[in-house]
LOFI-499339 format. One record per residue (C-alpha): residue number from 0; chain; y, x, z. Coordinates in nm, 4 decimals. Layout:
! LOFI-499339
+-----+---+----------+----------+----------+
|   k | c |    north |     east |       up |
+-----+---+----------+----------+----------+
| NUM | A |        Y |        X |        Z |
...
+-----+---+----------+----------+----------+
//
This chain:
! LOFI-499339
+-----+---+----------+----------+----------+
|   k | c |    north |     east |       up |
+-----+---+----------+----------+----------+
|   0 | A |  -0.3576 |   0.2792 |   0.3103 |
|   1 | A |  -0.5154 |   0.5282 |   0.0774 |
|   2 | A |  -0.4995 |   0.8888 |  -0.0163 |
|   3 | A |  -0.3194 |   1.2143 |   0.0199 |
|   4 | A |  -0.0701 |   1.1809 |   0.3138 |
|   5 | A |  -0.2765 |   0.9136 |   0.4781 |
|   6 | A |  -0.3168 |   1.0946 |   0.8098 |
|   7 | A |   0.0550 |   1.1290 |   0.8443 |
|   8 | A |   0.1303 |   0.7717 |   0.7316 |
|   9 | A |  -0.1390 |   0.6462 |   0.9690 |
|  10 | A |  -0.0008 |   0.8285 |   1.2703 |
|  11 | A |   0.3615 |   0.7318 |   1.1822 |
|  12 | A |   0.2703 |   0.3621 |   1.1343 |
|  13 | A |   0.0600 |   0.3438 |   1.4476 |
|  14 | A |   0.3413 |   0.5027 |   1.6442 |
|  15 | A |   0.5467 |   0.2049 |   1.5276 |
|  16 | A |   0.2906 |  -0.0409 |   1.6486 |
|  17 | A |   0.1168 |  -0.1306 |   1.3215 |
|  18 | A |  -0.2529 |  -0.1725 |   1.3017 |
|  19 | A |  -0.3760 |   0.0532 |   1.0229 |
|  20 | A |  -0.6999 |   0.0670 |   0.8170 |
|  21 | A |  -0.6946 |   0.3968 |   0.6277 |
|  22 | A |  -0.9300 |   0.5476 |   0.3606 |
|  23 | A |  -0.9276 |   0.8867 |   0.1717 |
|  24 | A |  -1.0129 |   0.7012 |  -0.1514 |
|  25 | A |  -1.0547 |   0.3498 |  -0.2861 |
|  26 | A |  -1.4322 |   0.3492 |  -0.3707 |
|  27 | A |  -1.5016 |   0.0698 |  -0.1211 |
|  28 | A |  -1.1768 |  -0.1355 |  -0.1662 |
|  29 | A |  -1.3657 |  -0.4616 |  -0.2407 |
|  30 | A |  -1.5782 |  -0.4246 |   0.0727 |
|  31 | A |  -1.2596 |  -0.3528 |   0.2793 |
|  32 | A |  -1.0971 |  -0.6696 |   0.1442 |
|  33 | A |  -1.4083 |  -0.8634 |   0.2391 |
|  34 | A |  -1.3597 |  -0.7671 |   0.6038 |
|  35 | A |  -0.9878 |  -0.7116 |   0.6514 |
|  36 | A |  -0.6905 |  -0.9352 |   0.5473 |
|  37 | A |  -0.3989 |  -0.6950 |   0.5258 |
|  38 | A |  -0.0250 |  -0.7748 |   0.5551 |
|  39 | A |   0.0577 |  -0.4915 |   0.3318 |
|  40 | A |  -0.1206 |  -0.2351 |   0.1096 |
|  41 | A |  -0.0023 |   0.1201 |   0.0705 |
|  42 | A |  -0.1662 |   0.3488 |  -0.1919 |
|  43 | A |  -0.1122 |   0.6685 |  -0.3791 |
|  44 | A |  -0.1226 |   0.6440 |  -0.7490 |
|  45 | A |  -0.3653 |   0.9431 |  -0.8009 |
|  46 | A |  -0.6929 |   0.8923 |  -0.6220 |
|  47 | A |  -1.0484 |   1.0213 |  -0.6468 |
|  48 | A |  -1.2449 |   0.7313 |  -0.7982 |
|  49 | A |  -1.0486 |   0.4144 |  -0.8612 |
|  50 | A |  -0.6786 |   0.4914 |  -0.9119 |
|  51 | A |  -0.3809 |   0.3476 |  -0.7239 |
|  52 | A |  -0.3239 |   0.1156 |  -1.0187 |
|  53 | A |  -0.6851 |  -0.0114 |  -0.9741 |
|  54 | A |  -0.6085 |  -0.0720 |  -0.6105 |
|  55 | A |  -0.2974 |  -0.2634 |  -0.6909 |
|  56 | A |  -0.4846 |  -0.4683 |  -0.9473 |
|  57 | A |  -0.7701 |  -0.5465 |  -0.6958 |
|  58 | A |  -0.5103 |  -0.6303 |  -0.4398 |
|  59 | A |  -0.3370 |  -0.8771 |  -0.6687 |
|  60 | A |  -0.6650 |  -1.0471 |  -0.7503 |
|  61 | A |  -0.7805 |  -1.0881 |  -0.3976 |
|  62 | A |  -0.4446 |  -1.1536 |  -0.2337 |
|  63 | A |  -0.1959 |  -1.2632 |  -0.5022 |
|  64 | A |   0.1341 |  -1.2458 |  -0.3081 |
|  65 | A |   0.0426 |  -0.9576 |  -0.0828 |
|  66 | A |   0.3085 |  -0.6814 |  -0.0701 |
|  67 | A |   0.2106 |  -0.3382 |  -0.2201 |
|  68 | A |   0.3814 |   0.0041 |  -0.1741 |
|  69 | A |   0.2720 |   0.2520 |  -0.4470 |
|  70 | A |   0.3459 |   0.6181 |  -0.3639 |
|  71 | A |   0.3180 |   0.9062 |  -0.6042 |
|  72 | A |   0.4407 |   1.2581 |  -0.6671 |
|  73 | A |   0.3911 |   1.1990 |  -1.0417 |
|  74 | A |   0.7449 |   1.1101 |  -1.1585 |
|  75 | A |   0.6183 |   0.8902 |  -1.4572 |
|  76 | A |   0.4107 |   0.6586 |  -1.2342 |
|  77 | A |   0.6577 |   0.3716 |  -1.2356 |
|  78 | A |   0.6806 |   0.3871 |  -1.6139 |
|  79 | A |   0.3086 |   0.3606 |  -1.6767 |
|  80 | A |   0.2051 |   0.1103 |  -1.4058 |
|  81 | A |   0.3036 |  -0.2527 |  -1.4696 |
|  82 | A |   0.5813 |  -0.3453 |  -1.2275 |
|  83 | A |   0.4135 |  -0.6715 |  -1.1293 |
|  84 | A |   0.1371 |  -0.4736 |  -0.9631 |
|  85 | A |   0.3483 |  -0.3341 |  -0.6895 |
|  86 | A |   0.6554 |  -0.4291 |  -0.4924 |
|  87 | A |   0.8044 |  -0.0971 |  -0.4066 |
|  88 | A |   0.7589 |   0.2514 |  -0.5747 |
|  89 | A |   0.8184 |   0.5485 |  -0.3426 |
|  90 | A |   0.8290 |   0.8972 |  -0.4921 |
|  91 | A |   0.6940 |   1.1839 |  -0.3041 |
|  92 | A |   0.8065 |   1.3707 |  -0.1153 |
|  93 | A |   0.9760 |   1.0817 |   0.0636 |
|  94 | A |   1.1929 |   1.0311 |   0.3727 |
|  95 | A |   0.9869 |   0.9010 |   0.6622 |
|  96 | A |   1.2636 |   0.6617 |   0.7873 |
|  97 | A |   1.3024 |   0.5119 |   0.4428 |
|  98 | A |   0.9269 |   0.4692 |   0.4109 |
|  99 | A |   0.9062 |   0.2876 |   0.7539 |
| 100 | A |   1.2041 |   0.0739 |   0.6589 |
| 101 | A |   1.0238 |  -0.0326 |   0.3389 |
| 102 | A |   0.7109 |  -0.1158 |   0.5351 |
| 103 | A |   0.9125 |  -0.3171 |   0.7927 |
| 104 | A |   1.0957 |  -0.5044 |   0.5216 |
| 105 | A |   0.7901 |  -0.6004 |   0.3153 |
| 106 | A |   0.5904 |  -0.7100 |   0.6243 |
| 107 | A |   0.8772 |  -0.9328 |   0.7417 |
| 108 | A |   0.9178 |  -1.0841 |   0.3985 |
| 109 | A |   0.5484 |  -1.1509 |   0.3799 |
| 110 | A |   0.5463 |  -1.3152 |   0.7176 |
| 111 | A |   0.8196 |  -1.5452 |   0.6066 |
| 112 | A |   0.6064 |  -1.6556 |   0.3020 |
| 113 | A |   0.2985 |  -1.7254 |   0.5090 |
| 114 | A |   0.2401 |  -2.0754 |   0.6336 |
| 115 | A |   0.2721 |  -2.1299 |   1.0115 |
| 116 | A |  -0.0492 |  -2.1722 |   1.1914 |
+-----+---+----------+----------+----------+
//
């Protein structure tokens, strides 16, 4: 998870039992993906350095079917970012319970698609 409200998101997700890797920006996204295999990526659209759209693109290249939540306070974001780059767009400010429900839903759907080990 990357950007603005990351501390709040991180605390909320950890309180629900999720393991969270969080960064303030996406400058090292390639290196993170070399060491972490996420179940979900959450990113803000506006970042210092690479944008949230860049994070979505990088995620799709590395983990084709991985779910992505794109968050933004800029209302035109879903109009300019290709819809195939993210699964859910959440406008800021957002309801925490809705956010957590989206996270739970995408992780459950992703786990159903993964092959059993």
